[in-house]
Structures are given as C-alpha cells and as structure tokens.
N, C-alpha and C positions, 0 to 999 in steps of 0.2 A: 756247524763245522762238518766237513766231509772228510772221511778217512778211507783211502783206497787200500784194499787188502787183496792179496792173491787168494785163491781158493784154499791153499794149504794154510796160510796165515789165519784166514777166517775160521777154518775148522779147528785149528789149535787154540785160538782165542776163545771160541765157543766152548770147547772142552774144558779149558781152564776156568771159565766162568761157571759152567755147570758143576764142576768139582767143588769150587769155592761155595757155591750156593748150597750144595749138599752139606758141607761142613757148617755153614752159617745156620742152617736149620737146627742143628744140634746146639750151637751156641745160644741161639734164641731160647731154646727150651731150658738151658741150664742157667741163663741169666736170672739173677734175683732182683735187680733194681729195675723198676719200670722204665726209667729214662734210658737205661742201657738197651732194654728190649726195644723201645721205640726207635732208637738210633739204628739198631741192627735190622729192624723191620724195614726202615726207610732204605737202608743200604740194599737189602734183599729186593725190594720193589724196583729200585733203580737198575740193579744188575739183571733182574728178570726182564725188564724192558730192553736193555741192551742186548741180551741174548735173543730176544724175539726179533730184534732188528737184524741180527746176524744170520738168521735162518732164512 
C-alpha cells in the first residue's frame, strides 16, 4: 500500500507516532502480564518501523 502525504502531514504524523511511542515505553514498563507486554512490544516495533519510513 502506498500513502501520499504532504510534508506537513508527514511531520505531524511522525510527531504523533513519536509521542505515542514515548508513552508506550512507560506502559510496557508498568505492565504486569507478560502477554500484555508482548503485545505492547509488538506494537512498539511496528510503529518504530513506520516512523523510520516517514523520516
């Protein structure tokens, strides 16, 4: 799938992802159930890759 974004849209989306990733790091640390941590880590890894593609 291809998604065309303006420079402004790309910057805002990247900022939103980076902000969420920062919050997600705290959630991973606070999670007590291993299966929740695993799901959050998978989400983190996917979003990190999306952010990399946006730069």
